[in-house]
C-alpha positions as CSV (number, residue, x, y, z in Angstrom):
1,M,115.9,116.1,92.9
2,W,115.8,112.8,91.0
3,L,119.4,112.1,91.8
4,T,118.8,112.8,95.5
5,F,115.7,110.6,95.5
6,S,117.4,107.8,93.6
7,V,120.3,107.7,95.9
8,S,118.0,107.7,99.0
9,A,115.7,105.1,97.6
10,G,118.6,102.9,96.5
11,G,120.2,103.3,99.9
12,V,117.0,102.5,101.7
13,V,116.3,99.4,99.7
14,V,119.9,98.0,99.9
15,T,120.3,98.9,103.6
16,G,116.9,97.4,104.3
17,I,117.9,94.2,102.6
18,L,121.3,94.0,104.3
19,G,119.8,94.7,107.7
20,W,116.6,92.7,107.2
21,G,115.0,91.9,110.6
22,S,117.5,93.8,112.7
23,W,114.9,96.2,114.0
24,D,112.8,94.4,116.6
25,L,109.4,95.3,115.2
26,A,106.3,93.1,115.6
27,P,105.4,91.3,112.4
28,W,102.0,92.9,112.4
29,V,103.6,96.4,112.3
30,R,105.8,95.4,109.4
31,W,102.8,94.0,107.4
32,A,100.0,96.3,108.6
33,V,102.0,99.6,108.6
34,G,105.1,99.2,106.5
35,V,103.6,97.3,103.5
36,P,100.7,99.6,102.9
37,L,102.9,102.7,103.3
38,W,105.5,101.3,100.8
39,L,102.9,100.0,98.3
40,A,100.6,103.0,98.5
41,G,103.5,105.4,98.4
42,N,105.0,103.9,95.3
43,G,101.5,103.7,93.7
44,L,100.9,107.4,94.3
45,A,104.3,108.4,93.0
46,V,103.7,106.4,89.8
47,W,100.2,107.8,89.4
48,G,101.7,111.3,89.7
49,I,104.4,110.5,87.1
50,V,102.0,109.0,84.7
51,T,99.5,112.0,85.1
52,L,102.2,114.6,84.7
53,G,104.3,112.7,82.1
54,L,107.9,111.8,82.5
55,A,109.3,114.7,80.5
56,R,107.3,117.2,82.6
57,T,108.2,115.4,85.8
58,C,111.8,116.2,84.9
59,G,111.1,119.9,84.3
60,G,109.9,119.9,80.7
61,D,107.3,122.3,79.3
62,G,103.6,121.8,79.4
63,A,100.3,123.0,80.8
64,L,99.6,123.3,84.6
65,I,98.1,119.9,85.6
66,Q,95.3,120.0,88.1
67,H,93.6,116.6,87.7
68,G,94.4,113.1,88.8
69,P,96.4,113.1,92.1
70,Y,97.1,116.8,91.5
71,R,93.5,117.5,92.6
72,F,94.5,116.5,96.2
73,S,98.2,117.5,96.3
74,R,100.4,119.9,94.5
75,N,103.2,117.3,95.0
76,P,101.7,113.8,94.9
77,Q,105.0,112.3,93.7
78,Y,106.8,113.6,96.8
79,V,104.0,112.4,99.0
80,G,104.3,109.0,97.5
81,F,108.1,109.0,97.8
82,I,107.9,110.0,101.4
83,A,105.5,107.2,102.2
84,G,107.7,104.7,100.4
85,L,110.9,105.9,102.0
86,I,109.4,105.6,105.5
87,G,107.5,102.3,104.6
88,W,110.5,100.3,103.4
89,P,112.5,100.4,106.7
90,I,109.4,99.3,108.5
91,V,108.8,96.5,105.9
92,S,112.4,95.3,106.1
93,G,112.5,95.7,109.9
94,S,115.9,97.4,109.4
95,L,116.8,100.1,111.8
96,S,119.8,101.0,109.7
97,A,117.6,101.8,106.7
98,L,115.7,104.4,108.7
99,P,118.3,107.2,108.4
100,A,118.4,106.9,104.6
101,G,114.6,106.9,104.4
102,L,114.3,109.9,106.7
103,A,117.0,111.8,104.7
104,G,115.1,111.2,101.5
105,A,111.8,112.2,103.1
106,V,113.3,115.5,104.3
107,A,114.6,116.2,100.8
108,C,111.1,115.5,99.4
109,M,109.6,117.9,101.9
110,L,112.1,120.7,101.1
111,A,112.0,120.3,97.3
112,P,108.7,122.1,96.7
113,L,110.0,125.1,98.5
114,C,112.6,125.4,95.6
115,E,110.2,124.5,92.9
116,E,107.3,126.8,93.8
117,P,108.9,130.1,92.8
118,W,109.7,128.6,89.4
119,L,106.1,127.4,89.0
120,L,104.7,130.8,90.0
121,S,106.9,132.5,87.4
122,R,106.0,130.0,84.8
123,Y,102.2,129.8,85.3
124,G,101.5,133.1,87.1
125,L,97.9,133.6,88.3
126,A,96.9,130.0,87.3
127,Y,99.4,128.6,89.7
128,E,98.6,131.2,92.4
129,G,95.0,130.1,92.3
130,Y,95.9,126.4,92.3
131,R,98.3,127.0,95.2
132,H,95.5,128.5,97.2
133,S,93.1,125.7,96.5
134,V,95.2,122.6,96.8
135,P,97.5,121.8,99.7
136,R,101.3,121.4,99.1
137,F,101.3,117.8,100.3
138,L,97.9,116.1,100.9
139,G,94.3,117.0,101.6
140,L,91.0,117.8,100.1
141,R,90.5,120.8,97.8
142,R,89.8,123.9,99.7
143,R,89.0,127.5,98.7
144,G,90.6,130.7,99.7
145,D,93.3,129.5,102.1
146,G,96.9,128.8,101.4
147,D,99.3,126.4,103.2
């Protein structure tokens, strides 16, 4: 997943710079929508990485984390990546950056579907309970209902 994200993120940034201003967006949209999405997304992703730890972010061993941003989302890094990948094309006003951002966002939405069976086998009932009380992407803690 890191390779896919890195290629998408790099493609979005480079394409956004090369096509800067080619998308006819009002400046207020770029600043009021794009900048917050991009900054908040990157901030959330970094918070998730710091909370989980870089080694565990890359699949290393450790306990099931349920604090920090993991209280609100089972995948806060992906939520952050999605926001950033959508935010940068808006910030740059580059229509050509949008396909790369959307491709990366779709990959981030699909990745948990591959990871969840591994997490369930690794953490068992602890993950099952966590899965039922915290949404896959974003929301408030809930009891008794899954995604």
